[in-house]
C-alpha positions as CSV (number, residue, x, y, z in Angstrom):
1,M,-9.1,4.1,-7.9
2,K,-11.4,7.0,-7.0
3,K,-13.5,6.3,-10.1
4,L,-13.9,2.7,-9.0
5,H,-15.2,3.9,-5.6
6,N,-17.9,5.9,-7.3
7,L,-19.4,3.1,-9.4
8,A,-22.5,1.4,-8.1
9,L,-24.0,-1.4,-10.2
10,A,-21.0,-1.0,-12.5
11,C,-19.1,-3.4,-14.6
12,I,-15.4,-2.8,-15.1
13,T,-14.2,-4.4,-18.3
14,S,-10.8,-5.8,-18.8
15,V,-8.0,-3.5,-19.8
16,S,-4.9,-4.3,-21.8
17,L,-1.7,-4.6,-19.9
18,A,0.2,-4.9,-23.1
19,N,2.3,-1.8,-22.4
20,A,3.4,-3.0,-18.9
21,A,6.8,-4.2,-20.0
22,T,6.9,-2.7,-23.5
23,P,9.8,-0.3,-24.0
24,P,9.3,3.0,-25.9
25,E,10.0,2.9,-29.6
26,G,13.7,2.9,-30.4
27,I,14.8,1.4,-27.1
28,A,16.7,-1.9,-27.5
29,L,16.5,-4.6,-24.9
30,A,19.5,-6.3,-23.4
31,A,20.0,-9.9,-24.5
32,Q,19.9,-11.0,-20.8
33,Q,16.7,-10.1,-19.1
34,K,17.8,-10.5,-15.5
35,I,17.3,-8.2,-12.5
36,T,18.6,-8.2,-8.9
37,I,16.6,-6.4,-6.2
38,N,17.4,-6.0,-2.5
39,N,14.3,-6.9,-0.5
40,G,15.7,-5.7,2.9
41,S,15.4,-8.8,5.0
42,E,14.8,-12.5,5.0
43,V,11.1,-13.4,4.5
44,S,9.2,-15.2,7.2
45,T,7.1,-17.2,4.7
46,L,5.8,-17.2,1.1
47,D,2.4,-18.4,2.1
48,P,0.0,-15.5,1.2
49,Q,-2.5,-16.4,4.0
50,K,0.3,-16.3,6.6
51,I,2.3,-13.2,5.6
52,E,2.0,-9.8,7.1
53,G,5.1,-7.8,6.1
54,V,6.3,-5.9,3.1
55,P,9.3,-8.1,2.3
56,E,7.0,-11.1,2.0
57,S,4.4,-9.3,0.0
58,N,7.0,-8.1,-2.4
59,I,7.9,-11.7,-3.4
60,V,4.4,-13.2,-3.2
61,S,2.9,-10.5,-5.4
62,N,5.2,-11.7,-8.2
63,L,4.4,-15.4,-7.7
64,L,0.7,-15.2,-7.2
65,E,-2.0,-13.1,-8.8
66,G,-5.3,-12.2,-7.2
67,L,-8.5,-11.0,-8.6
68,V,-7.2,-7.4,-9.0
69,N,-3.6,-6.1,-9.4
70,T,-1.9,-2.8,-9.0
71,D,0.1,-1.4,-11.9
72,N,3.4,0.4,-11.6
73,Q,1.5,3.7,-11.1
74,G,-0.4,2.2,-8.1
75,H,-3.7,2.0,-9.9
76,S,-6.1,-1.0,-9.5
77,V,-6.2,-3.1,-12.7
78,P,-7.7,-6.5,-13.6
79,G,-5.8,-9.5,-12.6
80,M,-7.3,-13.0,-12.6
81,A,-10.7,-11.2,-12.8
82,E,-11.1,-9.7,-16.3
83,S,-14.2,-7.9,-15.1
84,W,-16.6,-7.4,-12.1
85,S,-19.9,-6.0,-11.1
86,N,-21.5,-5.0,-7.8
87,Q,-24.9,-4.6,-6.3
88,Q,-25.0,-1.6,-3.9
89,Y,-21.3,-2.3,-2.9
90,K,-22.5,-5.4,-1.0
91,T,-22.6,-8.2,-3.6
92,W,-19.5,-8.4,-5.9
93,T,-19.3,-10.8,-8.8
94,F,-16.0,-11.4,-10.6
95,T,-15.6,-13.0,-14.0
96,L,-12.3,-14.9,-14.2
97,R,-10.2,-14.9,-17.3
98,K,-8.9,-18.2,-18.8
99,A,-5.7,-18.9,-16.8
100,T,-3.7,-21.8,-15.5
101,W,-1.5,-22.6,-12.6
102,S,2.2,-23.3,-13.2
103,N,1.4,-27.0,-13.0
104,G,-1.1,-26.7,-15.9
105,E,-4.3,-26.9,-13.9
106,P,-6.9,-24.3,-14.6
107,V,-7.4,-21.4,-12.1
108,T,-11.1,-21.5,-11.1
109,A,-13.5,-19.6,-8.8
110,G,-13.2,-22.6,-6.5
111,D,-9.5,-21.7,-5.9
112,F,-10.5,-18.3,-4.5
113,V,-13.3,-19.9,-2.3
114,Y,-10.7,-22.3,-0.9
115,S,-8.1,-19.6,-0.3
116,W,-10.3,-17.0,1.3
117,R,-11.8,-19.7,3.6
118,R,-8.3,-20.7,4.5
119,L,-7.5,-17.1,5.4
120,A,-10.6,-17.0,7.7
121,D,-10.1,-20.4,9.2
122,P,-8.9,-20.1,12.9
123,A,-6.8,-23.2,12.3
124,T,-4.6,-21.2,9.8
125,A,-3.9,-18.6,12.5
126,S,-3.3,-15.9,9.9
127,P,-2.0,-12.6,11.2
128,Y,-4.2,-11.1,8.4
129,A,-7.4,-12.9,9.2
130,S,-8.8,-9.5,10.2
131,Y,-8.4,-8.3,6.6
132,L,-11.7,-10.2,5.8
133,Q,-13.3,-8.2,8.6
134,Y,-12.1,-4.9,7.1
135,A,-13.8,-6.1,3.9
136,H,-16.9,-7.0,6.0
137,I,-17.3,-10.3,4.3
138,E,-20.5,-12.1,5.5
139,N,-20.1,-14.2,8.7
140,V,-16.4,-13.5,9.1
141,D,-16.8,-12.3,12.7
142,E,-18.6,-15.5,13.8
143,I,-16.1,-17.7,11.9
144,L,-13.1,-16.1,13.5
145,A,-14.8,-16.4,16.9
146,G,-15.4,-20.1,16.3
147,K,-19.2,-19.7,16.3
148,K,-19.8,-20.6,12.6
149,P,-18.0,-23.0,10.2
150,V,-15.6,-21.6,7.7
151,E,-17.9,-22.8,4.9
152,S,-20.4,-20.1,5.9
153,L,-18.0,-17.3,4.8
154,G,-19.7,-15.1,2.2
155,V,-17.8,-16.4,-0.8
156,K,-19.0,-18.9,-3.5
157,A,-18.2,-20.2,-6.9
158,L,-21.2,-19.7,-9.1
159,D,-19.3,-21.8,-11.7
160,D,-15.7,-22.2,-12.6
161,T,-15.4,-18.7,-14.0
162,H,-17.6,-16.7,-11.6
163,F,-16.6,-15.9,-8.1
164,Q,-19.1,-14.1,-5.8
165,V,-18.5,-12.2,-2.6
166,T,-21.3,-11.1,-0.2
167,L,-20.6,-8.4,2.3
168,S,-22.5,-7.6,5.5
169,E,-22.1,-3.9,4.9
170,P,-21.5,-1.8,1.8
171,V,-17.7,-1.3,1.1
172,P,-17.3,1.1,-1.8
173,W,-13.5,0.6,-1.9
174,F,-13.7,-3.2,-2.0
175,I,-11.8,-3.4,-5.3
176,A,-8.8,-1.6,-3.8
177,L,-9.0,-4.0,-0.9
178,A,-8.9,-7.0,-3.2
179,T,-5.4,-6.2,-4.4
180,N,-3.8,-7.3,-1.1
181,A,-1.4,-10.4,-1.0
182,A,-3.5,-12.1,1.7
183,L,-6.4,-12.5,-0.9
184,K,-4.3,-14.2,-3.5
185,P,-5.2,-17.8,-4.4
186,V,-3.2,-20.8,-3.4
187,N,-3.3,-24.2,-5.2
188,R,-5.3,-26.5,-3.0
189,Q,-3.7,-29.7,-4.3
190,A,-0.2,-28.4,-3.4
191,V,-1.2,-27.1,0.1
192,E,-3.0,-30.3,1.0
193,K,-0.3,-32.6,-0.3
194,W,2.7,-30.9,1.1
195,G,1.4,-29.0,4.2
196,D,3.7,-26.2,5.4
197,K,6.4,-27.4,2.9
198,W,4.2,-26.4,-0.1
199,T,6.2,-23.1,-0.1
200,Q,9.5,-24.8,-1.0
201,P,10.6,-24.3,-4.6
202,E,10.1,-27.9,-5.6
203,H,6.4,-27.8,-4.4
204,Y,5.4,-24.1,-5.1
205,V,2.5,-23.8,-7.6
206,S,2.0,-20.3,-8.8
207,N,-0.5,-18.5,-11.1
208,G,1.5,-15.2,-11.3
209,A,4.1,-14.0,-13.8
210,Y,6.9,-15.9,-12.0
211,T,7.6,-19.2,-10.4
212,L,9.8,-19.9,-7.4
213,S,13.0,-21.4,-8.7
214,D,15.3,-21.2,-5.7
215,W,15.2,-20.1,-2.0
216,V,18.5,-20.1,0.0
217,I,17.7,-18.8,3.5
218,N,19.6,-15.5,4.2
219,E,21.1,-15.5,0.7
220,K,18.6,-15.2,-2.1
221,I,15.2,-16.0,-3.6
222,V,15.2,-16.6,-7.3
223,L,12.1,-16.2,-9.5
224,K,11.8,-17.5,-13.1
225,R,9.4,-16.3,-15.7
226,N,6.2,-18.4,-15.8
227,P,5.5,-19.5,-19.4
228,R,1.9,-20.5,-18.3
229,Y,1.1,-17.0,-17.0
230,W,-1.9,-15.6,-18.9
231,D,0.0,-12.4,-19.9
232,N,3.4,-14.0,-20.4
233,A,3.6,-12.5,-23.9
234,H,4.0,-9.0,-22.3
235,T,6.6,-10.1,-19.7
236,A,10.2,-9.3,-20.3
237,I,12.3,-10.2,-17.3
238,E,13.3,-13.9,-17.4
239,T,15.0,-14.1,-13.9
240,A,14.5,-12.0,-10.8
241,I,16.8,-12.4,-7.8
242,F,15.7,-10.9,-4.4
243,L,18.4,-10.4,-1.8
244,P,17.7,-10.2,2.0
245,I,20.4,-7.6,2.8
246,T,19.5,-5.8,6.1
247,S,22.5,-3.4,6.1
248,E,21.7,-0.2,4.1
249,S,25.4,0.6,3.6
250,T,26.1,-3.0,2.3
251,D,23.1,-2.5,0.0
252,V,24.6,0.6,-1.5
253,A,28.1,-0.9,-1.8
254,R,26.8,-3.9,-3.7
255,Y,24.8,-1.6,-5.9
256,R,27.9,0.4,-6.7
257,S,29.8,-2.8,-7.5
258,G,27.2,-3.8,-10.0
259,E,25.6,-6.7,-8.1
260,I,22.3,-5.0,-7.5
261,D,20.0,-3.2,-10.0
262,I,17.4,-1.8,-7.5
263,T,18.2,-1.2,-3.8
264,N,15.8,-1.5,-0.9
265,S,13.6,1.5,-0.2
266,A,15.7,3.0,2.6
267,L,19.1,4.6,1.8
268,P,21.7,5.5,4.5
269,P,21.0,9.1,5.5
270,D,24.8,9.8,5.9
271,L,25.5,8.7,2.4
272,F,22.4,10.3,0.8
273,P,23.8,13.8,-0.1
274,T,26.9,12.1,-1.7
275,L,24.7,9.6,-3.6
276,K,22.6,12.5,-5.0
277,K,25.7,14.3,-6.2
278,T,27.5,11.3,-7.7
279,L,24.6,9.2,-9.0
280,G,22.1,11.9,-9.9
281,T,18.9,10.5,-11.5
282,Q,19.8,7.0,-10.2
283,V,18.5,8.2,-6.8
284,R,14.7,7.8,-6.9
285,V,12.7,9.4,-4.1
286,S,8.9,9.3,-4.0
287,P,6.1,9.7,-1.4
288,L,5.1,6.4,0.2
289,L,1.9,5.4,2.0
290,C,3.9,4.2,5.0
291,T,4.1,5.5,8.6
292,F,7.1,4.9,10.8
293,Y,6.0,4.8,14.4
294,Y,6.9,3.3,17.8
295,E,4.3,0.8,19.0
296,L,3.3,1.0,22.6
297,N,2.1,-2.1,24.4
298,N,-1.2,-0.7,25.7
299,R,-2.1,-3.7,27.7
300,R,0.8,-4.0,30.2
301,P,2.6,-1.6,32.5
302,P,3.9,1.1,32.2
303,F,2.0,1.7,29.0
304,D,-1.5,0.7,30.2
305,D,-1.5,4.3,31.6
306,A,-2.5,6.9,29.0
307,R,-0.5,9.6,30.9
308,V,2.7,7.6,30.4
309,R,1.9,6.9,26.7
310,T,1.2,10.6,26.1
311,A,4.5,11.6,27.9
312,V,6.5,9.3,25.7
313,K,4.7,10.5,22.6
314,L,5.3,14.1,23.3
315,T,9.0,13.8,24.2
316,L,10.2,12.1,21.0
317,D,11.7,14.8,18.8
318,R,10.4,13.7,15.5
319,D,11.7,16.8,13.7
320,I,15.3,15.7,14.4
321,I,14.6,12.1,13.3
322,A,12.8,13.0,10.1
323,N,14.9,16.0,9.0
324,K,18.3,15.5,10.5
325,I,18.8,11.7,10.9
326,M,16.8,10.8,7.8
327,G,16.8,14.0,5.7
328,Q,15.4,12.5,2.5
329,G,11.9,14.2,2.5
330,Q,10.3,12.3,5.4
331,I,7.5,14.3,7.0
332,P,7.3,14.5,10.8
333,A,4.1,12.7,11.9
334,G,1.6,13.6,14.6
335,G,-1.0,11.1,13.4
336,F,-1.1,7.5,12.1
337,T,-2.6,7.9,8.6
338,P,-0.5,9.9,6.0
339,P,-2.4,13.1,5.3
340,F,-1.8,12.7,1.5
341,I,-3.8,9.5,1.3
342,D,-6.9,9.3,-0.9
343,G,-10.3,9.8,0.8
344,A,-9.4,12.3,3.6
345,R,-7.8,15.6,4.4
346,L,-6.3,14.8,7.8
347,Q,-5.1,17.6,10.1
348,Q,-2.1,17.1,12.5
349,P,-3.0,17.3,16.2
350,A,-2.6,20.7,18.1
351,W,0.4,19.5,20.1
352,M,2.4,19.4,16.8
353,Q,2.3,23.2,16.8
354,L,4.1,23.4,20.2
355,T,7.8,23.7,20.5
356,Q,9.7,20.6,21.7
357,Q,10.3,22.4,25.0
358,Q,6.6,23.0,25.5
359,R,5.9,19.3,24.7
360,N,8.5,18.2,27.2
361,E,7.1,20.4,30.0
362,Q,3.6,18.9,29.4
363,A,5.1,15.4,29.3
364,R,7.0,15.7,32.6
365,K,3.8,16.9,34.4
366,L,1.9,13.9,33.1
367,L,4.7,11.5,34.1
368,A,4.8,13.0,37.6
369,E,1.0,12.5,37.9
370,A,1.5,8.9,37.0
371,G,3.9,8.5,39.9
372,Y,7.3,8.7,38.3
373,S,10.2,10.9,39.5
374,Q,13.9,11.3,39.4
375,E,14.1,8.7,42.2
376,K,11.6,6.4,40.4
377,P,12.3,6.9,36.7
378,L,10.3,5.5,33.9
379,R,11.9,2.3,32.6
380,F,11.1,0.4,29.4
381,S,12.7,-1.6,26.6
382,L,12.7,-0.6,22.9
383,L,12.5,-3.5,20.4
384,Y,13.7,-3.1,16.8
385,N,14.5,-5.4,14.0
386,T,18.0,-5.8,12.5
387,S,19.0,-2.8,10.3
388,D,21.7,-0.2,10.6
389,L,19.1,2.5,10.2
390,N,16.6,1.0,12.7
391,K,19.5,0.8,15.2
392,R,20.5,4.4,14.6
393,Q,16.9,5.6,15.1
394,A,16.4,3.5,18.2
395,I,19.6,4.9,19.8
396,A,18.4,8.5,19.0
397,A,14.9,7.8,20.4
398,A,16.3,6.3,23.6
399,S,18.5,9.3,24.0
400,M,15.6,11.7,23.5
401,W,13.5,9.9,26.1
402,Q,16.4,10.0,28.5
403,K,17.1,13.7,28.0
404,N,13.5,15.0,27.7
405,L,11.8,12.7,30.2
406,G,14.5,11.2,32.4
407,A,13.5,7.7,31.2
408,K,15.8,4.7,31.3
409,V,15.5,2.9,28.0
410,T,17.2,-0.4,27.1
411,L,17.5,-1.5,23.4
412,D,16.5,-4.9,22.2
413,N,17.4,-6.1,18.7
414,Q,15.8,-9.1,17.0
415,E,15.6,-10.5,13.5
416,W,12.5,-9.5,11.4
417,K,10.7,-12.9,11.7
418,T,11.4,-13.2,15.5
419,M,10.3,-9.6,16.1
420,L,7.0,-10.2,14.4
421,D,6.3,-13.1,16.7
422,T,7.4,-11.1,19.8
423,R,5.0,-8.4,18.9
424,H,2.0,-10.7,18.4
425,Q,2.8,-12.4,21.7
426,G,2.9,-9.0,23.4
427,N,6.3,-9.6,24.9
428,F,7.6,-6.1,24.5
429,D,7.2,-2.5,25.9
430,V,7.9,-0.4,22.9
431,A,8.6,-1.7,19.4
432,R,9.8,-0.2,16.1
433,A,7.0,-0.4,13.5
434,T,6.0,0.7,10.1
435,W,2.6,0.3,8.6
436,C,2.3,0.5,4.9
437,A,-1.1,0.8,3.2
438,D,-2.7,-2.3,1.8
439,Y,-4.8,0.0,-0.4
440,N,-5.0,3.8,-0.9
441,E,-7.7,4.7,1.5
442,P,-7.6,5.8,5.3
443,S,-9.3,2.6,6.5
444,S,-6.2,0.7,5.4
445,F,-4.4,2.3,8.4
446,L,-7.2,2.9,10.9
447,N,-8.7,-0.6,10.6
448,T,-5.5,-2.1,12.1
449,M,-6.2,-0.3,15.4
450,Q,-9.7,-1.7,15.9
451,S,-10.1,-3.7,19.1
452,R,-10.7,-7.0,17.2
453,S,-8.0,-6.6,14.6
454,S,-5.4,-9.3,14.2
455,N,-2.9,-6.6,13.1
456,N,-3.4,-4.7,16.4
457,T,-0.2,-5.6,18.1
458,A,-0.4,-2.4,20.2
459,F,-3.3,-4.1,21.9
460,Y,-5.2,-0.8,21.8
461,K,-8.9,-1.1,22.7
462,S,-11.4,1.7,22.3
463,E,-15.1,1.3,21.8
464,A,-15.3,5.0,20.8
465,F,-12.7,4.4,18.1
466,D,-14.4,1.2,16.9
467,R,-17.8,3.0,16.6
468,L,-16.3,5.8,14.5
469,L,-14.9,3.4,12.0
470,A,-18.2,1.5,11.9
471,K,-20.0,4.7,10.9
472,T,-17.7,5.3,7.9
473,L,-19.5,2.4,6.1
474,F,-22.8,4.3,6.2
475,A,-21.5,7.8,5.5
476,A,-23.8,9.7,3.2
477,D,-21.0,10.9,1.0
478,A,-17.2,11.2,0.8
479,A,-17.1,14.4,2.9
480,E,-18.9,12.8,5.8
481,R,-16.7,9.7,5.6
482,A,-13.6,12.0,5.6
483,A,-14.8,13.8,8.7
484,L,-15.3,10.5,10.5
485,Y,-11.7,9.4,9.6
486,Q,-10.5,12.7,11.1
487,Q,-12.5,12.0,14.3
488,A,-11.0,8.5,14.5
489,E,-7.5,9.9,14.2
490,Q,-8.3,12.4,17.0
491,Q,-9.4,9.5,19.2
492,L,-6.2,7.7,18.6
493,D,-4.3,10.8,19.5
494,R,-6.3,11.4,22.7
495,D,-5.5,7.9,23.8
496,S,-1.9,8.1,22.6
497,A,-2.2,4.6,21.3
498,I,1.1,4.8,19.4
499,V,4.0,7.2,18.9
500,P,3.9,8.4,15.2
501,V,7.4,9.5,14.0
502,Y,7.3,10.3,10.3
503,Y,5.6,9.6,7.0
504,R,8.1,7.6,4.9
505,V,9.4,8.1,1.5
506,S,10.8,5.4,-0.8
507,A,14.4,6.2,-1.4
508,R,16.1,3.7,-3.8
509,L,19.0,3.5,-6.2
510,V,17.9,2.3,-9.6
511,K,20.2,1.5,-12.5
512,P,19.6,3.5,-15.6
513,W,19.1,0.4,-17.6
514,V,16.0,-0.7,-15.6
515,G,13.0,0.2,-17.7
516,G,9.4,0.3,-16.4
517,F,10.3,1.5,-12.9
518,S,7.9,4.5,-12.5
519,G,8.6,5.7,-9.0
520,K,4.9,6.7,-8.9
521,D,3.4,3.8,-7.0
522,P,2.5,5.1,-3.5
523,Q,2.8,1.5,-2.3
524,D,6.2,1.0,-3.9
525,Q,5.7,-2.6,-4.9
526,P,8.3,-4.2,-7.2
527,N,6.1,-5.6,-9.9
528,V,8.8,-7.4,-11.9
529,K,6.5,-8.1,-14.9
530,D,6.4,-4.3,-15.5
531,Y,10.2,-4.1,-15.8
532,Y,12.6,-4.7,-18.6
533,I,16.4,-4.3,-19.0
534,I,17.6,-1.9,-21.6
535,K,20.7,-2.7,-23.7
536,H,23.7,-1.1,-22.1
């Protein structure tokens, strides 16, 4: 990915994905190529222009293929585009390979024009509309504001096989950006014929390695191998079943009983030591470009006061949560962006060097300044989505804020889909949140905190922060850009926009007969076309 960032006026030629699901020599494949994966929750939708969460992206990325893919090592590789070129990082031209939709229609540049316009269209109300702003696609700001028609978006089909994107600013990491699920194409005929029901199995038209065979709410989603996929010859898995199990202990129990081949990416901390002892190499732990944090509603009391936000930030004992409650390699976080991300060397804030007692003392002074006392304690609710682990962490956090700050915290539990809506509506005080990188570069995190971002459900607004991110596009070199990212992180910290807790790891159980699972993708996406089942 770094090499792609450094190529101006470059043409990236297609690369063979033939080894994606090809086992090493001497490895025999099982007669039945079927895999079951726990996805962690029921999805809110399978419409790529309307999704915003990891569970949804996991499924959509197997059904639909964008211009660029990521392989099972996390590297950007050609998808529907077999090659591309750029002019000074502002005009990008993609040459599409010969490919068809699952209904036999050709995939054309016009499909990408339609889909990207649909993402930008205010009528779609996409929670990821701001993603086009992060890419700085020409006229997107005016379109989202209703000042220009969606047809003015800087995308066009030069012909059926050439798709051109025009940006208002240079974006060297645009290829990494293009891998995101929101930019995957949809079949116009299916969308316009069926409306919101186009995502049902009987209507879903896909261009990826799999088709949607069955979807039973709160039970399973079944994908079948797509014989019309352009690289179907190198796909092995015939059937993939994704389960929506929210309980980590149930996930493990069903894995042990042989019902699941790959668990969700969060194992129960209390079972983790035993699992490592009894299952050995089946326990797969790897760094993940995800930050677990508590989102503060910056626009309503009591968290419209920076002193209150800072007090709550300081009094959460993240060392206990990361190392004792979790204990799987999670790193206590003082900032939003994981420090091991490509493109920056981020330093943790100075308060992270203080003892917890020193942080608590500072916090209590700030809270007193804000008008709170033992007689008038700070009161707020903590929202989290259904999960054994989320509940355990929420109980711990509430206890810490009670002990260290004298706060009175009530817990509010909602299902994943409901919680997403609650956060967008701003009907919460504090909410459990995780942001996972859309691509391996700091802007993937920091862009979400911009004042105009549709992902900014903390409702944080800072002109100083926005200006710093705007400057990164015109940085003279990578070092200057990295320094600006550091300043942006420092601004977030000064404003205490959120409460970072820890940088996540992916901790899964993977059956020994699952081939192609590398554990090296920092975004931890289950690309089923890369997997195969070994004879066992």
